[in-house]
C-alpha positions in Angstrom: -35.7 21.2 51.1 -35.5 21.2 54.9 -31.8 21.0 55.7 -31.3 20.3 59.6 -27.6 21.2 58.8 -27.6 24.9 60.0 -23.9 25.4 60.3 -23.2 25.1 56.8 -26.3 26.3 55.3 -24.9 26.2 51.8 -24.2 22.4 51.7 -27.6 21.2 51.3 -27.8 23.5 48.5 -25.0 22.4 46.9 -26.2 18.5 47.1 -29.3 19.5 45.9 -27.7 21.2 42.7 -25.6 18.3 42.0 -28.4 15.5 42.1 -30.2 17.8 40.0 -27.3 17.4 37.3 -26.9 13.7 37.4 -28.3 11.6 34.7 -29.3 8.9 36.8 -31.5 10.1 39.7 -30.1 9.7 43.3 -32.2 10.8 46.5 -30.8 11.6 50.0 -32.0 11.5 53.6 -30.3 12.3 56.7 -31.3 13.5 60.2 -33.8 16.6 59.7 -33.0 16.8 55.6 -33.5 15.4 52.3 -32.6 15.9 48.9 -33.1 14.5 45.6 -36.3 12.8 43.8 -38.5 11.0 45.9 -39.0 8.3 43.3 -35.0 8.1 42.5 -34.1 4.1 42.0 -31.2 5.1 44.4 -31.7 6.1 48.2 -28.8 7.1 50.7 -29.9 7.1 53.9 -27.4 9.0 56.1 -27.2 8.6 59.9 -23.9 11.2 60.1 -24.8 14.4 57.9 -21.1 14.6 57.7 -21.0 12.1 54.8 -23.0 15.3 52.9 -19.6 17.1 52.7 -17.9 13.9 51.4 -20.9 13.4 48.4 -20.3 17.1 47.8 -16.9 16.6 47.4 -16.7 13.6 45.3 -14.8 11.7 47.8 -16.6 8.6 47.1 -14.1 6.3 49.1 -15.1 8.1 52.4 -18.8 7.7 51.8 -18.1 3.5 51.2 -15.7 3.7 54.2 -19.1 5.3 56.0 -21.5 2.6 54.8 -18.8 -0.3 55.9 -19.1 1.3 59.3 -23.0 1.6 59.2 -23.0 5.5 59.1 -25.2 5.2 56.0 -27.4 2.7 54.2 -27.8 2.2 50.5 -31.3 1.6 48.8 -31.2 0.2 45.3 -29.2 -1.3 42.4 -25.3 -1.3 42.6 -25.5 -0.9 38.9 -27.2 2.5 39.3 -25.5 3.6 42.6 -22.0 3.1 40.7 -23.5 5.2 37.5 -24.5 7.8 40.1 -21.1 7.7 41.9 -19.1 7.8 38.6 -20.5 11.1 37.9 -19.7 12.7 41.3 -16.0 11.4 41.2 -14.5 13.6 38.9 -11.3 12.1 37.3 -9.7 9.9 39.7 -6.6 9.3 37.8 -5.3 12.8 37.9 -6.5 13.3 41.4 -4.4 10.6 42.7 -1.0 12.0 41.6 1.2 12.0 44.6 3.6 14.8 44.8 7.4 13.8 44.3 8.1 13.7 48.0 5.1 11.5 48.8 6.1 9.2 46.4 9.5 8.9 47.3 8.4 8.5 50.6 6.1 5.6 50.1 8.9 4.0 48.2 11.1 3.8 51.0 8.4 2.8 53.1 8.0 0.1 50.9 11.5 -1.0 50.8 12.0 -0.8 54.5 8.9 -2.6 55.6 7.6 -4.6 52.6 9.4 -7.4 53.9 8.0 -10.9 53.2 6.4 -11.2 56.8 4.3 -8.0 55.9 3.5 -9.5 52.4 2.4 -12.5 54.1 0.1 -10.6 56.6 -1.1 -8.8 53.8 -2.2 -11.5 51.6 -3.8 -13.5 54.7 -6.1 -10.6 55.4 -7.8 -10.9 52.0 -7.4 -14.3 51.1 -8.2 -15.9 54.5 -11.5 -13.9 55.3 -13.7 -17.3 54.4 -13.2 -19.9 51.5 -17.0 -20.5 51.8 -17.5 -16.6 51.3 -15.6 -16.6 48.6 -17.3 -19.7 46.8 -20.5 -17.8 47.0 -19.8 -15.5 44.0 -16.7 -16.9 42.5 -16.8 -19.7 39.9 -16.5 -23.4 40.7 -12.8 -23.5 40.0 -12.5 -20.3 42.3 -10.6 -18.5 39.6 -9.8 -15.0 41.4 -8.8 -13.1 38.5 -10.1 -11.3 35.3 -12.1 -13.8 33.2 -11.8 -13.9 29.2 -15.1 -13.9 27.5 -13.8 -15.4 24.3 -17.8 -15.3 23.4 -20.2 -12.7 24.3 -22.5 -15.3 25.4 -20.1 -17.0 28.1 -20.9 -17.3 31.6 -18.6 -16.5 34.4 -17.6 -20.2 34.5 -17.1 -20.6 30.6 -14.9 -17.4 30.5 -12.8 -18.3 33.7 -12.2 -21.9 32.2 -11.5 -19.8 28.4 -9.2 -17.5 30.6 -7.2 -20.9 32.0 -6.9 -22.2 28.3 -5.7 -18.8 26.9 -3.1 -18.6 29.5 -1.9 -22.2 28.6 -1.8 -22.0 25.0 0.1 -18.4 25.3 2.8 -20.5 27.3 2.8 -23.3 24.7 2.4 -25.6 27.5 3.1 -29.4 26.6 3.4 -32.7 28.5 6.8 -33.1 30.5 7.1 -29.4 30.8 7.5 -27.8 34.4 5.2 -24.9 35.1 5.4 -22.7 38.6 2.2 -21.0 39.5 3.3 -17.4 41.6 0.4 -16.6 44.0 -1.7 -20.0 42.8 -5.1 -19.1 44.8 -7.0 -22.0 44.7 -5.3 -24.1 42.2 -7.5 -23.2 39.0 -4.8 -22.8 36.8 -2.1 -24.9 38.5 -4.9 -28.0 37.9 -6.0 -26.9 34.8 -2.5 -26.9 33.5 -1.8 -30.7 34.9 -5.0 -32.0 33.6 -5.4 -30.8 30.0 -1.8 -30.2 28.9 0.1 -32.7 31.1 2.8 -30.5 32.8 4.3 -31.0 36.1 3.4 -27.9 38.4 4.7 -26.2 41.2 2.2 -23.7 43.0 3.1 -21.1 45.9 0.6 -19.1 48.2 1.1 -17.3 51.2 -2.5 -18.0 52.1 -3.4 -20.8 54.7 -6.7 -21.1 53.5 -6.0 -21.5 49.7 -2.8 -23.8 50.6 -5.3 -26.3 52.2 -8.1 -26.1 49.9 -5.5 -26.8 46.8 -3.8 -29.9 48.5 -7.1 -31.4 49.0 -8.1 -31.0 45.7 -4.5 -32.5 44.4 -5.4 -35.6 46.4 -9.1 -35.7 45.2 -8.0 -35.8 41.3 -5.2 -38.2 41.9 -2.5 -35.5 41.0 -0.2 -36.1 44.0 3.5 -36.5 42.5 2.5 -34.1 39.4 1.3 -31.1 41.2 2.6 -29.8 44.4 1.3 -26.6 46.6 3.7 -25.0 49.0 3.0 -22.2 51.4 5.9 -20.5 50.5 7.1 -16.7 49.5 8.4 -17.1 45.7 11.4 -15.5 46.7 12.5 -18.4 48.6 12.3 -20.7 45.6 16.1 -21.3 45.3 17.9 -22.7 42.1 18.3 -21.3 38.6 16.6 -22.2 35.6 14.3 -24.9 37.3 11.0 -23.9 35.3 10.0 -24.4 31.9 7.1 -21.7 32.0 6.2 -19.3 34.8 2.9 -17.7 35.4 2.2 -14.9 37.7 -1.8 -14.5 37.7 -3.3 -11.5 39.9 0.0 -11.4 41.9 2.1 -9.0 41.1 -0.1 -6.0 42.5 1.0 -7.0 45.9 4.7 -6.9 45.1 5.1 -2.7 45.1 6.5 -0.4 42.9 9.9 -0.2 44.4 10.4 -3.9 44.0 8.9 -4.7 40.6 12.8 -5.0 39.2 13.4 -7.6 41.9 10.3 -9.3 41.0 11.0 -9.8 37.4 14.8 -10.5 37.8 13.3 -13.7 40.3 11.2 -14.8 37.9 13.8 -14.4 35.2 16.3 -16.7 37.5 13.7 -19.4 38.1 12.8 -19.8 34.6 15.0 -21.6 32.2 17.1 -19.9 29.3 14.4 -19.8 26.7 11.7 -20.0 28.9 8.5 -17.8 28.9 7.0 -16.3 31.6 3.1 -14.7 31.6 2.3 -11.9 34.0 -1.4 -11.3 34.5 -2.2 -8.3 36.6 -4.2 -5.0 37.2 -2.2 -1.8 36.0 -2.8 1.8 36.8 -5.1 3.8 34.3 -2.6 6.9 34.2 1.0 7.1 33.7 1.9 9.0 36.9 -0.9 8.2 39.4 0.0 6.4 42.8 -3.6 5.1 43.3 -7.2 6.1 42.6 -8.1 9.6 44.0 -11.7 10.5 45.5 -10.5 8.3 48.3 -11.2 5.1 46.5 -7.6 4.1 46.6 -7.4 4.7 50.5 -10.9 2.4 51.0 -9.3 -0.5 49.3 -6.1 -0.3 50.6 -7.9 -0.5 54.1 -10.6 -2.9 53.6 -9.6 -5.1 50.6 -5.6 -5.2 49.7 -3.6 -3.7 52.1 -0.2 -2.9 50.8 -1.2 -3.1 47.3 0.4 -0.6 44.4 -0.1 -0.3 41.0 1.9 0.8 38.4 1.1 2.2 34.6 1.6 -0.9 32.2 4.7 1.4 30.4 6.8 1.2 33.9 5.8 -2.6 34.5 7.1 -3.5 30.9 10.4 -1.1 31.8 10.6 -3.4 35.0 10.2 -6.5 33.3 13.2 -5.3 30.7 15.1 -4.2 33.5 15.0 -8.0 34.8 16.4 -9.1 32.0 13.6 -10.1 30.0 12.1 -10.0 26.4 8.5 -9.0 26.1 6.6 -10.6 23.3 3.5 -9.9 23.8 0.9 -7.6 25.4 -3.0 -7.8 25.7 -5.1 -5.5 27.2 -8.0 -7.4 29.0 -9.5 -4.1 30.7 -13.1 -4.7 29.4 -13.1 -8.4 30.3 -12.1 -7.4 34.2 -15.1 -5.1 34.1 -17.5 -7.6 33.1 -16.0 -10.2 35.7 -16.3 -7.7 38.5 -20.2 -7.1 37.7 -20.5 -10.8 37.2 -19.1 -11.4 40.9 -20.8 -8.5 42.3 -24.3 -9.9 40.7 -23.5 -13.1 42.3 -22.6 -11.7 45.8 -26.1 -9.6 45.7 -28.3 -13.1 44.7 -26.7 -14.4 47.9 -26.4 -11.5 50.2 -28.2 -13.2 52.9 -25.6 -16.5 53.1 -22.8 -14.2 52.8 -24.0 -12.5 55.8 -24.1 -15.6 57.3 -20.8 -16.7 56.8 -18.7 -13.4 57.9 -19.5 -10.1 59.4 -21.6 -7.5 58.0 -18.8 -5.4 57.6 -17.1 -7.6 55.6 -19.9 -8.2 53.2 -20.6 -4.3 52.9 -16.8 -3.7 52.0 -17.0 -6.4 49.6 -20.4 -5.0 47.8 -18.5 -1.4 47.4 -15.1 -3.1 46.4 -16.3 -5.3 43.8 -19.1 -2.7 42.3 -16.9 -0.2 42.5 -13.9 -1.7 40.7 -16.3 -2.7 37.9 -17.1 0.9 37.6 -13.3 1.7 37.6 -12.5 -0.7 34.7 -15.8 0.4 32.8 -14.3 4.2 32.7 -10.9 2.9 32.0 -9.5 4.3 35.6 -7.8 0.6 36.1 -6.8 -1.5 33.2 -5.5 -5.3 33.1 -2.7 -6.8 31.3 -1.3 -10.1 30.3 2.4 -10.0 29.4 4.1 -12.7 27.8 8.0 -12.6 28.2 11.1 -14.9 27.6 14.3 -15.2 29.1 16.5 -14.8 26.2 19.0 -17.8 25.8 21.6 -16.2 23.6 21.2 -18.5 20.6 20.6 -17.7 16.9 18.8 -20.0 15.4 18.8 -21.0 11.7 16.2 -21.7 9.0 12.7 -20.3 9.5 13.3 -19.1 13.2 16.4 -17.3 12.0 17.0 -14.4 14.3 15.2 -15.8 17.3 17.1 -16.1 20.8 13.9 -18.3 21.7 12.0 -20.8 20.0 8.9 -18.6 19.7 6.4 -18.5 16.6 6.5 -15.8 14.3 2.6 -15.5 14.7 0.1 -15.1 17.2 -2.0 -17.7 15.4 -1.2 -20.6 17.8 -2.8 -18.8 20.7 -6.5 -19.2 19.1 -8.2 -22.1 17.9 
């Protein structure tokens, strides 16, 4: 093997050794050198030999960053690419554990600078890329969160509808109730709940594109007067107990760990006593990691979700309780999100030329790595996804068969399933 990399002669040998250990063949090429099998289904062409060091040390986030910047090219299926990447990464959960002083610094930085204006900038950075770009690979309702594959044969579109219905049933929605959707996205849940369950619904978002899109749909569907979408931070909603039900789907990842208690306290203030809240969101795979290691967390913060922070579900439920809410039900949908992300990734790959026509090459590359990399992370248990159903206790002690309850909540989960 030729190295062409004289100042670190052992690095090429190390790369060859690592590639030989991979269960999925991977080939590398760089100026003056190559490694791996010529018949490998995955090939990386490096324009900058520095990427060899990142590969050797398992810094996959740095490799993905180099791909976005055009310093390397990837040939082959992303499923095969990520199978190889997973073997090179090691343990990104334990590697993402911050030392105590760094965690303290991060929390105070969030408190000082994580104000609504910064939150709005972060949201618009991600969601206002291009509605048409997202529409290429999302389902027709543009539900941008984990789907629910109730049946193994479901398509992405069917699984997203099943997810919307699953949430509505968990919240026990009924005609005449008032629903708040925090971070309502492109309006999938908001409109589904109004059309199928007869609720009055308010959605809030910080994305101008999503706000305009949902308001067009409200008018097209003749729901004006029953459904409203505001360009508003949820913390700016006034009043107490104005909503019977609250849903927060794929939003609380943007809150920040130091503000989770305030977040749940705000939801508790907005829901009526006895009302239900469903929080659906990504959680960390480990109990102590601040982000994914191997450079993966830094990559997502730079290119996809600036300012996003994840906590383990145990810490999330602690914050929920400290916010005055009672946890009623917890469901782990981690495998569902792995499949959702692969469906998104495959859809983007199938329309990659259209995607490049709609936005920049760098954006397309960033999302290719993000979707496939996150699919791998959920498959491996490095990330997870929980639906947490909670109530604001009303202090009443029910009599009869519901004796002992502080909310009129069934003694069985059977109502969630049909």
